[in-house]
N, C-alpha and C positions, 0 to 999 in steps of 0.2 A: 731394166730401165736404169739409166745413169742419173743420179741425183745431182742437183746444182751444188757447187762447191760450198755454198753457204748454208746448205740444208742441215738441220740438226741431225745427230746420229739416230738411226732407226734400228731398233732391236729386231732380230729375226722373230717371226710370228711363232707364238707358242700357246699352249693350253695350260691353264693352272688348275690345280686341285688344292683346296685349302681345308685341311682337317681342323675342326674346331671343337673345343671342349670347354668345360665350365670355367676353370681358372684356379689360381693359387697365389698365395703371397710370395713375395720375392725371397723371403727367408723365414725361418721358424722363430722369429722374435716378435714381441708385442707390437712394435712400431709398424713392421711390415704387415702383420695380420690386421691391425687397425685400419691401415690404408686399404687393404683388400676388402675387408668387411664393409667399409664405408661405401665402396663402389657397388659391391654385391647387394647389400641391403637397401640401397637407394634406388635399385631398379624397380620400376613400377610393375614390371611383369612378375617379379619375385614377391614383393610385398604390395598387395593391392589395397592398401589403406591410403586415404588422401594424405599427401605430404604434410599438409598443415597439422595433421594429427600425429603422423608417424615420425617426422624428422626430430621433434623435441625428445621423443622417447629414444630414438636411435642415437642422437648426438649427446643427450644428457645422461642416459643410463647405459645402454648396450655397449657403445664404443668406449666407455670408461670402465667396463667390468669384464666383458667377454674376451677381448684380445689376449689378455694374459693367460687365461685358461686355454684358449684355442692354440696359443703359441706353444704351450706345454704339450698339447696333443700332437701338434705338427712335429715337435722335436722328437717324439717317440718313433715317428715313421720316416723322418727326413733321410734322404740318401746322399751319398757323396756327389751325385750328379744332379741334386736338387730335389724338389718335391716329387713324390711318386707320380702324380698325375702329369706334370710337365715332362718329366724324364721319359715316361712311357709313351706319351703322345709324340714326343720328339723321335723316339725309336720307331714308332709305327710309321711316321712320315719317312724316315730314312729307309725303312724296309720296303716301302712302296716306290721309292725313287727309282725311275728307270723301267719299271715293270710295264708301263703303258707306252713305251717308246721314247725316243730322244726328244720329241716335241712336247712332251707333257712334264710339267714341273710340279712336284708335290711339296707342299709347305704345311705349316701348322700354326695355330694361334689359339689364344684363350679369350673367352668372352670377358672375363674380369682379370686384370693383371697383365702380365707380359709373357710372351709377345702378343701384342694386341691385334685384334682383327683388322682395324683400319691400317695399321702399319704394315701388316703382311699382304693385304690386298694391294696397297700402294707398291710394295716391293715386287709383287707378281706382275702388276701392270708395267712397271719400269723394266722388267725382264722380258717384255714383249708379249705377255699373255693378253690376248684380246678376247678370250673366252675363259671363264673361271667357274669351276664347279665348287660350290661351298658345301662342305660335308659335315654337318653337326653329328658328332658321334654319340647320338642318343637313340637307342633302338626304339624306345617308346616315345611318341610325341607328347610334349607338354609345352604350354605357352611359356612357362618359367624356365625352360631349357632350350628346346629347339627354336621356338619363335623369337626369343630374345637374342639368340646368336645370329639369326637371320636379320633381325631388326638392326643390330649393330653393323652388319655388313651393308645393308641397304642405306643406312645413315651415312656411311663412308662413301658409298657410290653417289649419294646426293651432292657431295662436294666436288665431284669430278666433272670436268667439262666433257672429256672423252671417256665414256664409260665402257668397260668390257661387257660382253654379253654374259649373262649369269644363269646358272642352273643351281638348284639346291637338292641335296640328297633327301629323299622322303624317309619317313620312319620305316624301320625294317623289323618291327617286333614279331611279325609272323612269317618273315621271309624264310623259305626252306634252307637257304645257305646259312643264315644266322642260327636257326634252330639246330641244324646239323653240327655247326661249329660248337655251340654250347654243349650238345650231347657228347661230342668227342672230348671236349675239355673236361667236362664233369666226370666222364667215365675214366679218363686218364688220371684225374686227381683222386678218385675213389680207389683206383687200383693201387695207389701208392700208400694208402692208409693201412695201419696195422689193426684196424677194427672195422666192423660193419655197422654203419649208421642205422639206427632204428627209424629215424626221421630225417628227411632232407628239407631244410627251410630255404625258400627262395625269398630273399629280402630285397625289396625295391625301395628307392628313395621315397619318402613320404611327401604328400602334398596336403594342403588344407582341404577338407571335405567340400568346401564351397567351390573349389575349382571343378569338381565333378558336377555339381549342381548348375554351374554356369556353362556346361557343355564341353569341358576339356576331355579329350578321349583317353587321357593317360591311364586312369584306373582300368578301363576296359582293355587297353593295350597290355598292361601288366598281367591281367588275368589270362589273356590269350597266350602270352608268352609262356607263362607257367604251365598252362594246360597242355600246350603243344610240346614243351620240353618234357613234362611228365609222361606224355604218351610216347615220346621218342625213347625215354629211359625205361619205360615199362613200370613206372611206379608213381604214385601221387606225390605231389610236393605241397608242403605247407606254405601258404603265401603270407607275407608280413610286410609292413612298411616301417621304415626307420627314420631317424633324424627329425623327430618332432621339435618344433620351435614355437615359443610363444603360447598364448592362451587359447588360440582358435582350436576348433575341433578338427583333427586330422584324420586321414584315411586309416582305417583299422583292418586287421589287428596290428598292434604295435610290435615291432621286432623284439625289443627288450622284454616286454611283458610276456610275449610268446615264449621266448627262450627260458625265462624264469619260471614259467608255468609247466613246462614239459616234464621236469623230474617228478613233480607231484602227480603227473598222469602216467608215471611208470616209464617214461622215456629217459634213459641215462646216457645214450649215445646219439650224438647229433652231428650232422654236417650242414653247413650253411654256405650259400653262394649268393652273389649279387648280380643277377642277369641284366639289370638296367644300367650297369656301368661298363663302359668299353675299356676302362683302364683302372687299375687299383689306385686308391686315393685315401685321403683322410677318413672318409666315411666307411670304407671297407677295411682298411688296415688297422685303424685305431678303434672305430666304433664297433665293428663286428668282430674282428680277429682278437682284439684285446679286451674291450669292455663287454662284448657279447660273451666271450669265453668266461670272463670273471663272473658275470651274472648267472650264467648257466651252472657253473661249478659250485658257486655259493648256494644255489638252490638245490644241490644234490646231484647234479650231473657228473658223470665220471669220464666221458670221452667227448671231446669237441674238436671239430676240424673246420677251418675256413678254407673253402675252395676258391682259388684265385680267378680273377677275370681273364678274359681272352688275351688282354695285353698285347705284347709284340710277338707272341708265339706264332709258330708256323700256321696253325689252324686259324687263328684270328686274322692273320695277315692275308691268308688266302680268301677268307670270307670277305674282308674289305676289298680285296682286288676284284672279286666277283661283283660286288655291289657297285663299286665305282666304275668298272668297265662298262657295266650296263648303262649307267647314266652318261657316260662319255660317248656312247654310240652316236654316229652322225657328225661328230666334231673333228673330222679329219682335216689336217693341214694340207692345203693345196697351194701351189706356187702362184 
């Protein structure tokens, strides 16, 4: 069909895949961290306290004390190409570019910070994507992670007159492709160690216990992931939950308390992994690999190893390819 001469340019039809992850400050400095935390901790999915009670605490205390401490932690793990989470998610996106054919564009975004989900959805739409798969890279579903990422995308869609068709990647906590990828990654990491761990700890990001009581499936998803991975490895895993914040009662057992208790139970050699994270970040590289080691060794442990996330390694990328290809089925471009 020949378009009228005054017709606006029309991009060739494409399909978009948008990888989304939690977020990161723009830099390892207190100002950037404060801006990031203000957005993150103002999300009603993350902090389920009425704003009238929460915002004075956030603005009056937390944002005036926590950024400096968090900036120091970010500085310990910051890379030349940016924060680990953003850098790795960008590499994951690049590794998947082109694997689904020339008509599929793969991009990435952060729920908090940059690049933002609304900005990248708009970019995909402008590139001709009339169908977009939003892929939150959270194996275990949680309202404070998966749901809020999708919320942000849906809010952006609400501003569009001409919306693309949308699909979302479901949680994959028990998917055979994910469990097998974890198994391969853990076995490869263990083979590189110069000691045999007596215990392997699977540390998942913590959530307030109230989320479980309200019906959030996250705790159950974590338990199933650990059970299936343990079965695949042929050994039991110790499950723990990290990153407690505030005074609320959180899911237990706590990772730091678990690590510090192991030497007293006769366990001097430990390995720890974070199967709930698709990419290494502050919570894995600083909280587990640095502070976790420090707490374990001060308690009497002699050997400690942090086993990295799937990241942009070949095993992890193949797993993502498998999951995304399944969700893209039926979305073939036709003339």
